[in-house]
C-alpha positions in Angstrom: 50.1 48.4 -40.4 50.0 45.1 -38.5 52.9 46.2 -36.4 51.1 49.3 -35.3 48.0 47.4 -34.3 50.2 44.8 -32.5 51.8 47.6 -30.5 48.5 48.7 -29.3 47.6 45.2 -28.1 51.1 45.0 -26.4 50.4 48.3 -24.6 47.2 46.9 -23.2 48.9 43.7 -22.2 51.7 45.6 -20.5 49.2 47.6 -18.5 47.5 44.5 -17.1 50.4 42.1 -16.6 53.7 41.7 -14.7 57.0 41.3 -16.4 57.0 37.5 -15.9 53.4 37.3 -17.2 54.4 39.3 -20.3 57.2 36.8 -21.0 54.8 33.9 -20.6 52.3 35.5 -22.9 55.0 36.2 -25.4 55.9 32.5 -25.4 52.3 31.5 -26.0 52.0 34.0 -28.9 55.3 32.8 -30.4 54.1 29.2 -30.4 50.8 30.4 -32.0 52.8 32.4 -34.6 54.7 29.3 -35.6 51.4 27.7 -36.4 50.9 30.3 -39.1 53.9 28.8 -40.9 51.8 25.6 -41.5 50.0 25.8 -44.8 47.0 23.7 -43.7 46.5 25.9 -40.6 46.5 29.0 -42.8 44.0 27.4 -45.1 41.6 26.9 -42.2 42.2 30.4 -40.6 41.9 32.2 -44.0 38.9 30.1 -45.1 35.7 32.3 -45.3 33.5 29.2 -44.8 35.0 28.8 -41.3 33.2 31.0 -38.8 34.9 33.4 -36.4 33.8 31.3 -33.5 35.3 28.2 -35.0 38.6 30.0 -35.6 38.5 31.3 -32.1 37.8 27.9 -30.7 40.8 26.4 -32.6 43.1 28.9 -31.1 41.5 28.8 -27.7 42.0 25.0 -27.6 45.7 25.5 -28.3 46.2 28.0 -25.4 43.8 26.5 -22.9 46.5 24.6 -21.0 48.5 27.8 -20.4 45.7 29.0 -18.1 45.9 32.7 -18.9 42.5 34.3 -19.1 44.0 37.4 -20.6 45.3 35.4 -23.5 42.0 33.7 -24.0 40.2 37.1 -23.9 42.6 38.6 -26.4 42.2 35.7 -28.8 38.4 36.1 -28.6 38.8 39.8 -29.2 41.0 39.2 -32.2 38.6 36.8 -33.6 35.6 39.2 -33.2 37.5 42.0 -34.9 38.7 39.6 -37.7 42.4 40.2 -36.7 43.6 36.7 -36.1 46.1 37.1 -38.9 48.1 39.6 -36.7 49.1 37.0 -34.1 52.6 36.6 -35.7 53.0 40.4 -35.6 52.0 40.5 -31.9 54.5 37.7 -31.1 57.3 39.7 -32.9 56.4 43.0 -31.2 56.4 41.2 -27.8 59.7 39.5 -28.5 61.3 42.8 -29.4 59.9 44.6 -26.4 61.2 41.9 -24.0 64.6 42.0 -25.7 64.7 45.8 -25.3 63.6 45.7 -21.7 66.1 43.0 -20.7 68.8 44.4 -23.1 69.4 40.9 -24.4 69.7 40.7 -28.2 70.5 38.1 -30.8 72.5 38.7 -33.9 73.9 36.9 -36.9 77.5 36.8 -38.2 77.8 36.2 -42.0 81.0 35.1 -43.7 82.2 32.9 -46.5 84.9 31.4 -44.3 84.4 29.5 -41.0 84.9 31.5 -37.9 85.8 30.0 -34.5 83.1 30.0 -31.9 85.5 31.7 -29.4 85.9 34.6 -31.9 82.1 34.9 -32.3 81.7 34.9 -28.5 84.3 37.6 -28.1 82.7 39.6 -30.8 79.3 39.3 -29.1 80.9 40.3 -25.7 82.6 43.3 -27.3 79.5 44.5 -29.0 77.5 43.9 -25.8 79.9 46.1 -23.8 79.7 48.8 -26.5 75.9 48.9 -26.3 75.5 48.1 -22.6 73.6 44.8 -23.3 74.1 41.1 -23.8 74.4 40.1 -27.4 74.4 36.5 -28.5 75.7 35.9 -32.0 75.1 33.0 -34.4 77.3 32.1 -37.3 75.8 31.7 -40.8 78.0 30.7 -43.6 77.2 32.4 -46.9 78.9 34.0 -49.9 79.8 37.3 -48.3 83.5 37.8 -48.8 84.5 39.2 -45.4 82.6 39.4 -42.1 79.2 41.0 -41.6 77.6 41.3 -38.1 73.8 42.0 -38.0 71.9 42.7 -34.8 68.5 43.6 -36.2 66.7 44.6 -33.0 69.5 47.1 -32.1 69.7 48.4 -35.7 73.4 47.6 -35.9 75.1 46.2 -39.0 78.9 46.1 -39.2 80.7 44.7 -42.2 84.3 44.2 -43.2 84.6 43.4 -46.9 87.9 42.0 -48.3 87.3 43.9 -51.6 86.7 47.2 -49.8 89.8 46.8 -47.6 91.9 46.0 -50.7 90.6 49.1 -52.5 91.2 51.3 -49.5 94.8 50.0 -49.2 95.4 50.7 -52.9 94.0 54.2 -52.5 96.2 54.8 -49.5 99.3 53.6 -51.3 98.5 55.8 -54.3 98.1 58.8 -52.1 101.4 58.0 -50.4 103.2 57.9 -53.7 
């Protein structure tokens, strides 16, 4: 639900702003979204004893130095409509929209064994060529036996499991016999 509302706000922002301004606004909202990870900040924002104006003032103080009137007006509007809590959703929707527009995506490579950075870079370049975009991959070591590549914004997940390859080899050998 929050994502749908955030997309409407993004649509309004896109109608009024240039591509560079949208990137700047997205940066502002991503910084605001990080504030929602702070427990004390959430206690203040979600406290019914704190008025909408006070909540609005807290957020406006944080973005005042950026100098974007549209951001300030949007924050005031969010506070009036009691929708401050969707700021992280707005930041995420803006990030995804910019990634889609620029065709620059980030992904994660999971494996239980260490993978050389050159291999990860080559994998990103190969996937990027396949999807006509630039894909940057980050390695995360976990307990997945094999290799799994996940580029969430593109909706791509590729995995090579050692167990699955072994079972397919056994099936192939049995069929050959």
